[in-house]
N, C-alpha and C positions, 0 to 999 in steps of 0.2 A: 092766608090773607094776601090780597093782591095790592100792589103799590098804587094802582090807579084808583082804588077804593079808599085807601087810608091817607094819601097825601092830600092835605087840605089847602096848601098854599102854592098850587102849581103856577099861578100867574106871577107870584114873586120869584119863584125859581126860574121861570122863563126870562123874566127881566134881568136877573143876575147872569144867566147863561148868555144872553144877548150882549150885555155890557162887557162880559169877560171874553167875548169873541168865540165862544164855544159853538153857538148856533148862529145862523145867518138871519137877516131880517125876514127872508122868505120862510124859513123854518119857523121862526117866531110867530109870524102871521098865521101860518097853517095850523099850528097847535092852538093858538088863541081862539081860532074860529071854531074849534071843536066844542061839543057840549062838555060840561064840567067833568062828568064821570069818565070821559074818554081822553081827556087831555094828557094824562100821564102815559097812557098806552101809546098815544100818537107821538109823544116826545121820544119814547124809546124805539118806536117802529120807524121813525123817519129821520129827524135831524141828528139824533145821537148815534145812528148806526155807523157813521164814518169817523167817529171820534177816536183819538188816540188815548194813551194812558194819561197824559197830562190833562186833557179835557175831562176824562172820567174822574180824575182826582179833584178837579174843580167842582164837578157835580156832587161828588161825595162830601166835600167841604160845605157846599151850599145846603145839602140835606142835613148835615150835622147841625148847622146853624138854624135852619128854618123848621126842620121836622125831627128834632133829636129823639123823640120817642120811637120813631121808625128805626133809627140806627140801633137803639137799645134793643128793640124787638128782634131785629135781624141777628143781633149778636147773642140773643138768648138771655138777655139780662132782665 
């Protein structure tokens, strides 16, 4: 399963990443302009590529809150 297919709340995730300072306004706008099924892929391909461990932890926490079934799936639960 691909994350870009199963993540349903990409816009909410983007909002939280922008508010947390993980992505820039430019990265936010670039991903928001993509078609729905390509947003998650674009997020990983562009604004998140330069993130450090702290930023990735923020993303993981947002995914745990917004898309908990994905985290359970990835853990094999």
